[in-house]
C-alpha positions, 0 to 999 in steps of 0.5 A: 919033805914030810910036811902036813898042809892044812886043807884050807892052805892048799894051792890049786894046781890046774895049769900044766906049767904049774903041775910040771913045776911041782912034779919037777920039784918033787922028783928032785926030792926023790919022789917017783911014780906012785909016791909022786902022786901021793905027795902032790895030792897031799900038798896041792889040790891038783887036776888029776887028769892033767897030772897024769898027762904030765907024768906020762909025758915026762916018762 
């Protein structure tokens, strides 16, 4: 899933459900822990506090 997204094309993730969906998809591709954070921030603009909550709750 190595994709390079142009900065102007990134989608903004602020809603918990959107972040949870993105985390679920990335986990299905085999991303975990630190890799997950790197991958999601490469693909999306994401609220990091909300991302940390989602990852903590999913653990």
